[in-house]
N, C-alpha and C positions, 0 to 999 in steps of 0.2 A: 530481618529479611522479609521482603514482601512476597506475597503468595504467587503473583503473576509476573512474568517477565514483560509481556506486552499485552495491552488491552487495546482493541480497535473499536471504533464506533462508525456506523454508516450503513451502507446498503448491502443487502443479501438478496440475490435474485436468480432467475433462470436465464442463461444465455442460450438462445436457440441458434445453433451454427449449422451451416450447410455441410452435408455429409453424403455426397453423391446424388444419384437420380433414381427415380422409380422406373419401372418398366414403361410407364406412360410418358416418361421424360420430365416428370415433376421433381423439383428439388426436395430432397429428404432433409429434414431438420432434426438435429440431435439436441436433446435438452441437457445442457451442461450447467451444473451449479456454478454460480459466480458471484461477483461483487468484489470490488478492489480490496476493501479492508480485510475480508475473510481470506482472499487469496494470499495476502501478506501473512496472515496468521498461519495459514496452511504451510507455507514455506518455513516459517519459524518452528512449527511443530516438527517438521522433518529434521531440524537441528536439535530436537529434544527440548525445546523451550515450552514453558507453561504459558498458555495464551487464553484469553477470554474475549468475548464479543458482546457488544451492546447494539441492538438494532431491532427492527420489527418486520415481520412477515405476515401474510394473511393466514387466517385460520382455515386453510384449504389444503388440498392434496400437495401442491407445490411447497407450501410453507412447512408442512409436517415433514416432507421429504428432505428439505433443506436442513431442518433441525437435526434429523438423523445423520445426515452427511457430515455436519459440523462435528458431531460427537465422534463419528468414525475417524475423522481427521485429528482428533485429540484436542479440539477447541471447546473450552468451557461455554455452555449455552445458558447459564443462569440469567444472563442479561438479555436474552432473546425474548421478545414479546410477540404475541399473536393478536392480530386485529380481526374481530369477528365480522366487520362490515366491509373492509377494503381488501382487495385481492393482492396476492404477492406480485411484486413487480416483475415484468418480463421484458427481455431485450432480444431483438433479432439482429444477428450480426452477419453482414454480407461482406465477403472478401472481394476487394477490388483487384483489377488486373495488375496494379503496381504493388500488390501485397498489403496495401493499407486496408482499413476496415470502415464500413459504413454501419452506423447503429440506428435502429428504430426501436423506440421504447413504448411499452404499454404501461403508462405511469401517470394517469390523469384522473384520479390520483393512484399512487401505488402505496402498498403498506409501509414501505420504508420511509415515505414522506410523513407518516402519521406519528413518528416517534416524538414524544413530549418530554418535558422536564420531569413530569411525574413518573415516567417510565424508567428513568435512570436508576441504576443500581450503584449508589454512591460508594458502597463498601467495596465493590469491584474496582472502581476507579482509584480509591485510596490505597488499594493493595497492589497497584501495578507500577512497575519500574519505568515503563515507557507507555505513553498514550499516543496512539496514531489515528489520524483522521484525514478526510478529503473534503471535496466541495459538494458532492452529491447530497450530503446531509445538510446543506445550507441553501438549497434551491427554494425552499418555502419557509414561511415564518415560524411555524411550530417546531419543525426539526432543526431550524437554524438556532432557535432559542435553546433547544436541548443541547446542541453541539457546543454552543458558547458556555453553557453552564458546566458541561462535562470538562471542557478545557480549563475553566477556572478551578474546578475541584482537583484536577490533575496537577495544576500548578501549585495549589495549596499543599498537595501531598508530596511535592518535590519530584514529580515524575519528569522524565525527559519528554519533550513534546516533539512529535514527528508529524510532518505534513506532506501529502502528495496531492496536488490540485486535481489530478485525474479529470481534466476538463472534458465534458461531454456536451458539446454545443446544442444539440437538439433539446436538452432539458432546461435550457435557459430562454425565457421569453425575450430577454435583453442581455447581450453579451457584456454590456457595461456592468450589469449586476454580477456577472461571473467574475469580472476583473476585481470588483470590490470584495467579493468573497475570497478570492485568491490572495489579495493583498492583506486581508484580515488574517487569513491562515498563516501567511508568512510573518506577520507582526507578532504572532503568538508562539511560533515554533523555534526550536534550536537547530533542528535538522530538517532540511528541505530536499526532497527528491522531486525533480521537475524534468519534463521532456524537452527536447529541442524546440518543438513547435509551440509548446506552452510558454516557454520563457520568451520566445520571440513575440507571441501574441500579447504577453503581459507588458513587455518593455518596448516593443517596436524596434529592438536592436538585433541585427542578424549575427553580430559577433558575440558568441556565447561568453567569451571571457569578459568582455565589456559589460554584457547584460548581467552576469552573475556578480561582478564587482559592484555594479549599480545597486543591485538588491541588497548586498551585504552592507554597503555604505548607508543605505536608507533604513534598513531594519536591524542591522547588527547580527544577522543570522550566522551562527557559529560554523555550520557545515552545510554546504550546498552541493548536491550531486546532480549533474545534468546528464541524462541519457541521450545518446546520439544514434540510436538504431544500430545499423550494421557498422557504424563508425566507432562503436565502443561507448565510453563514458568519461566524464571529467569530475574531479572533486575540487572544491574551492574551500580553503581553510586557512585562516590567519594570514591572508595575503599571498598564499601559495596556491599553485595550480598543479594538479597531478592528473595525468591521462592514462587510460588503459584501453587497449584495443579489444575488439570483439572476438568471439569464437564462432566463425561463420558456420551455419548449418548447411549441410548438403541439400536439404529440402526443408523449406519453411511450410509447416502445416497450418499453424494458427498462431498469430501474434498476440491474441487476447491473453492478458495476464503477464506479459513479459516484464512490464514495468513493476508490477506487484511482486513478482518473483525476485527481481533486482532489489526491491526495497526490503523484502524479508531477509535476504542474505546480508544486506548492508546493516540492518539493525542487529542481526545475530552477531556480526563481527564486533560491533560496538559493545554489546553485552559480554561477549567472550573476552574482549580486551579488559573490560572493567573487572570481570571476575578474576582474571589473571593478576591484575594489580592488587585486588583485594587479598588474594591468597599470599602475595608477596609481602604485604604490609598488614597482616592480620592483627586486628585489635587497635590499629591506629586510625585516626581520622582520615589520613591520606589514602587509606586502603578501602574506605567505604565504596561499595559499588553503586553509588547513586548517579544522578544525572551528570553532575560535574565530572566525575571520574571517567564517564564514557567519552567525553570530548576533550579531556585535558591532555595536552602534550602529544597529539597525534603527529607522527613523523611521516615523511614522504613514503617511507617503506610501508608503514601502516596503511596509508591511504591507497597505495598501489595494490596491496594485498586485498584490501576491502573491495576495490573496484573489480579486480580480476575475478574474485569469487562471485561477485554479483553479476558480472557479465557472463560468466560460465553458467550460472543458474538460469539466467534469462535465455541463453542460447539453447539450453536443454528443453525448456518449456515450449519454445516455438516449434519444436519438432514433434509436438503432440497436439491432439485436439482437446480443447478444454484446459482448465487451469487448476481449480480448487482441489480436485481429487487426483491431479496428475503431476503434482510437484515432484521435482527430482529428489532422490536421496542424497544425503550429504556426501556419501562416498562417490557418487557420480560427479558432483560438483568438484570435489577435490581432485578426481582423476582428470577431468577436462582442463582444469587450470594448472595441473602439474604439481599439486601439493600432496604431501603424504597425509593420509587421513589419521 
């Protein structure tokens, strides 16, 4: 058995989000720990999963604080590096009138961009059942090379490869480069979580069923989950399509991290199912809880339960400000989607 359930590689940063106004009428900004890969791990930790992170922050107050927060969330930080020359990446999140968000990044450069092949903890990668990544670690040559090397090591170790594009347009000088990075990620993963706007950006197809089918035909991706905001989500697996509705929040406070919370819950479901199969077939090859067993024989009922849990988790996080330290408890998720814990 491997030591870690999920290892993620990528960005760890501070999200400055609006939180009211001062007496002078100026916006007050709250410093929330963030970064999509670690948000995913934080949700997995709430399910009791053993997680680890590989990334880089600045050797500054923000970087040190982020390291402490990861430890508090139960995320292994052995793979976290500190850069003495480049500061921790900062993001400023502005909520738009339609509920969407506008991001401004202080990242030219940011410490997460400085991750190199030499920084990789290969032992952590080889000891992980799932390897998860996005595209922010592929915006620049050095971190892109490190990401590709980490993927190769994870593949050699038989890990399930999970990918979420997490497109942030301001970080790309050319969106064609972003498309290339997303296509590369899809070509290497077995599980793809992608948002409605991202799949349309990538394929130019507004019909999500057609778009997902196109990607599966081109890349052979075993499982694709498309998140549709307040319209719920869809799963595409072996020619079948399963949908699940959302759990509308009475008040949406902050949508940052909703997709990451979805992904963490989704990956936990696959791990939980694989563990169940392993216990039923203890000692047999069919019962090994490896990458193949996580994706083998998923029924429509399995996919529906997976989506409902993930939708419920995402609904809970948007009712809170921030993500990494605010992930819902598994009991909350179970209660909202009507499952017995």
